[in-house]
N, C-alpha and C positions, 0 to 999 in steps of 0.2 A: 617736457615735447608740449608743445602749442599745436593749443586745438582753434583754429580760428572761431567758434560759430558757441564755443565753450566746450565744459564734460559733457563725453557721452552720459545718457541717462538712458535707462531699461523704463518701459512704460508696461505695464501687466490692461491687462482689457479689464481692469473693474475690480477684484478680489484676490485672491490667491491662490483660492481652490478652483478658476475658471481658468478650465486649460482650453479655451478653443484657435481653433485657424485664424487670423485675422485673414480674410480673402483679399480687403484693399484697403490700403491708408489717404485721406484724400485731406489734405488741406481747402479753407475755404479761401475766398479771393486776394483778400491782404494779408492773411496769413496767422489770425491767429486765434485761430481753432480747427483744433485736425479731428476728424471722422473716422475712428476706428467700425469698421463693418464683421462681423461671424457673420456664420450660417444662420441666429438668429437672435443679435444684437445688433444696436449701435452702441456705441463709447464715445463720448466727445470730450478733448482736452484741450486745455491752452497748450498754446505751442510757448509763449517764451520763460510763461516761468514750471513747466511741466504740471498743469494744477488738471485734476482731473474731476470735469465737473459732475455730466451724469452721463445712465449708462441709462439705458431703454431693452430688456429684454418680450419680446414674444410666446406670446405662450405657445403653448401642441397646437391646441383648436385652431391657431391663426395660419400656422400652418401648416398641419392635413389642409385645408382649407382655399392660401392664397402660395403657398411653397415660400421655400427656403428665402433669403438674402443672397442675390446675385452684388451688383453694385451700386454703388448709392455717389451718387452729381449735385451737392451746394447751388439755391442759388442763389444768382449776384452778388445779393443786399445780406445776401448771411443770414435772412429771413426760414430757410423751410432749407431739409434733405425731401429728396425723391429716391427712393430705391425700387428697383431692379429684381425682381423674383422672378422663380427657374420656371416658374406656369403663366410667365408673363401681363402678370395684376405691376401693376404704381401705387404705392406707396406714399403717401405723403405726411412729416413728416416736421408741422410749426415749429421754431425757436422763438421761444418767448427768450427776450430780456431784459434783466431792469437795466435802465438806464439812471442813471444818476450826478451827483455833480464831486459822491466819495470820491478817493481814491480806488484803489485794490487792497493796497499794503499802501494803510494812512493808522501812526497811532494818537491816541488821541491818550490826553495826561488825566489822572485819577483829580479831584480839586480837595 
């Protein structure tokens, strides 16, 4: 059997005991990152190698005050995520990335 984009991969939401319903899956503009949105958390994955990068879960106080997550949008330069809640609040998440000359998969031999 041939898969034009590689073998299918099942992605969890960051941990095996987390069984929340994913409301939205959104990629950034160059499709290198994926954001999974649940009612109280966001998870960011790298697309091509399906690597889990980070997860942020909002605490119960934040959910009670600002509401549950509804939708998420990437900023075009992938430096920020914007989340709308069910109580009409807008949450901004700044994405800090370390950019260096090292590749993602670099082998360094021991001397």
